[in-house]
C-alpha positions as CSV (number, residue, x, y, z in Angstrom):
1,X,61.0,158.6,113.3
2,X,62.0,159.8,116.7
3,X,63.0,163.4,117.6
4,X,66.7,162.5,118.1
5,X,66.9,160.9,114.7
6,X,65.2,163.8,113.0
7,X,67.6,166.3,114.7
8,X,70.6,164.2,113.6
9,X,69.4,164.1,110.0
10,X,68.8,167.9,110.1
11,X,72.3,168.6,111.4
12,X,73.9,166.2,108.9
13,X,72.0,167.8,105.9
14,X,72.9,171.3,107.1
15,X,76.6,170.4,107.5
16,X,76.6,168.8,104.1
17,X,75.1,171.9,102.5
18,X,77.7,174.1,104.2
19,X,80.6,171.9,103.0
20,X,79.2,171.9,99.4
21,X,78.9,175.7,99.4
22,X,82.5,176.1,100.6
23,X,84.0,173.5,98.4
24,X,86.5,174.8,95.8
25,X,87.5,172.9,92.7
26,X,91.2,171.9,92.3
27,X,93.3,170.3,89.6
28,X,96.3,168.1,89.7
29,X,98.5,166.1,87.3
30,X,98.4,162.4,87.5
31,X,101.6,160.5,87.1
32,X,102.3,158.6,83.9
33,X,100.4,155.3,83.8
34,X,103.1,152.6,84.2
35,X,100.7,149.8,85.2
36,X,99.5,149.4,81.6
37,X,101.3,147.4,78.9
38,X,102.9,149.5,76.2
39,X,101.3,149.4,72.7
40,X,102.8,146.7,70.6
41,X,102.1,143.7,68.4
42,X,99.7,141.2,70.0
43,X,99.0,143.6,72.9
44,X,95.5,142.0,73.4
45,X,97.0,138.6,73.8
46,X,99.5,139.9,76.4
47,X,96.8,141.8,78.3
48,X,94.5,138.7,78.4
49,X,97.2,136.3,79.5
50,X,99.8,138.2,81.4
51,X,97.6,141.0,82.7
52,X,95.3,138.6,84.5
53,X,98.1,137.9,87.1
54,X,100.3,141.0,87.1
55,X,100.7,144.5,85.8
56,X,103.3,145.6,83.3
57,X,105.3,146.9,86.3
58,X,106.5,143.3,86.6
59,X,107.8,143.3,83.1
60,X,109.8,146.5,83.8
61,X,111.7,144.7,86.6
62,X,113.2,142.2,84.2
63,X,116.7,142.8,82.7
64,X,116.7,144.9,79.6
65,X,119.1,145.4,76.8
66,X,120.1,143.7,73.5
67,X,121.1,140.4,75.1
68,X,117.7,140.1,76.8
69,X,115.5,139.6,73.8
70,X,113.8,136.6,72.2
71,X,115.6,133.8,74.0
72,X,115.2,135.6,77.3
73,X,111.5,136.2,76.9
74,X,110.8,132.7,75.7
75,X,112.5,131.4,78.9
76,X,110.4,133.9,81.0
77,X,107.1,132.9,79.5
78,X,107.9,129.2,79.8
79,X,108.8,129.8,83.5
80,X,105.5,131.6,84.0
81,X,103.7,128.5,82.6
82,X,105.8,125.7,84.2
83,X,106.8,127.2,87.5
84,X,104.0,129.6,88.3
85,X,101.2,127.8,86.6
86,X,100.1,130.6,84.3
87,X,97.2,129.3,82.2
88,X,98.6,130.4,78.9
89,X,97.6,128.5,75.8
90,X,100.6,127.2,73.8
91,X,99.4,129.0,70.7
92,X,99.7,132.3,72.5
93,X,103.3,131.8,73.6
94,X,104.9,133.0,70.3
95,X,102.6,136.0,70.3
96,X,103.6,137.0,73.8
97,X,107.3,136.5,73.1
98,X,107.0,138.6,69.9
99,X,105.3,141.4,71.9
100,X,107.9,141.3,74.7
101,X,110.8,141.2,72.3
102,X,109.5,144.1,70.2
103,X,108.2,146.2,73.1
104,X,110.6,145.8,76.0
């Protein structure tokens, strides 16, 4: 090891020690996690199928209210499969629709 490298390592180690001595802990509040799917029936199926392509934030951008329930979610899941190529097994479709209908 040459003299310049040894000097650089010494300066770095000294600086790191000074920073560590002067560091003060702080706390902060994290925002509510909105990128996770809400608890509901068949959550694991939704996480495994839908969560592989997008977060739950995408679901929150969909229309909501009483008229946007089962028929709406069936159409959305079908669109994800047929238009966007989502690799969702047909047996999982009713479970995903039940989850979305009950939860959103």
